[in-house]
C-alpha positions in Angstrom: -21.1 -5.6 5.6 -17.9 -6.9 7.5 -15.1 -4.2 8.7 -11.6 -5.4 7.9 -9.2 -4.8 10.9 -6.6 -1.9 9.9 -3.7 -3.6 11.3 -4.0 -6.4 8.7 -5.5 -4.6 5.6 -5.0 -1.4 3.6 -6.6 0.3 0.7 -4.1 1.1 -1.9 -6.6 2.1 -4.5 -10.3 2.8 -4.8 -10.6 -0.8 -6.3 -8.3 -2.8 -4.1 -7.7 -3.5 -0.6 -4.8 -5.7 0.2 -3.5 -7.8 3.2 -0.3 -6.3 4.3 1.4 -9.4 5.4 1.4 -10.2 1.3 3.3 -7.4 0.3 6.6 -8.2 -1.1 7.8 -4.5 -2.0 6.8 -1.0 -3.5 8.5 0.2 -6.1 8.4 4.2 -6.4 7.8 5.8 -10.0 8.3 9.3 -9.4 5.2 12.0 -9.4 4.0 10.4 -6.4 3.0 7.2 -8.1 4.1 3.7 -7.7 3.5 0.0 -8.0 2.9 -2.6 -5.2 3.8 -6.1 -5.6 2.2 -8.9 -4.0 4.2 -11.9 -2.9 3.9 -14.7 -5.3 2.5 -12.6 -8.3 4.3 -10.7 -11.2 1.5 -8.4 -11.9 2.1 -5.2 -9.9 -1.0 -3.0 -8.2 -1.2 0.9 -8.9 -1.3 2.9 -5.6 -3.4 5.8 -6.4 -1.9 9.3 -5.6 -4.5 9.6 -2.7 -3.6 6.4 -1.1 -0.1 6.9 -1.5 -0.2 10.2 0.9 -2.1 7.9 3.3 0.1 5.0 3.3 3.3 7.2 3.4 1.8 8.9 6.3 0.9 5.9 8.2 4.0 4.1 7.6 5.9 7.1 8.8 4.1 7.4 12.0 4.5 3.7 12.7 7.9 3.0 11.7 9.4 6.5 12.8 11.4 6.2 9.5 11.6 7.0 5.6 9.3 5.5 3.2 
């Protein structure tokens, strides 16, 4: 098994690991659910609540800003 570099890849759901450079935008739906849009794709991917909190915490730590 090969380990993906965390600087480039992030898990957004138990079923999905994505390359950060392909993220177009994230749409917050409320109740801590959101959808992630990949560049060039019209279908969004669901970000699970579990990974939403991890992603939000990581983003705020790195950027020192709001999610």
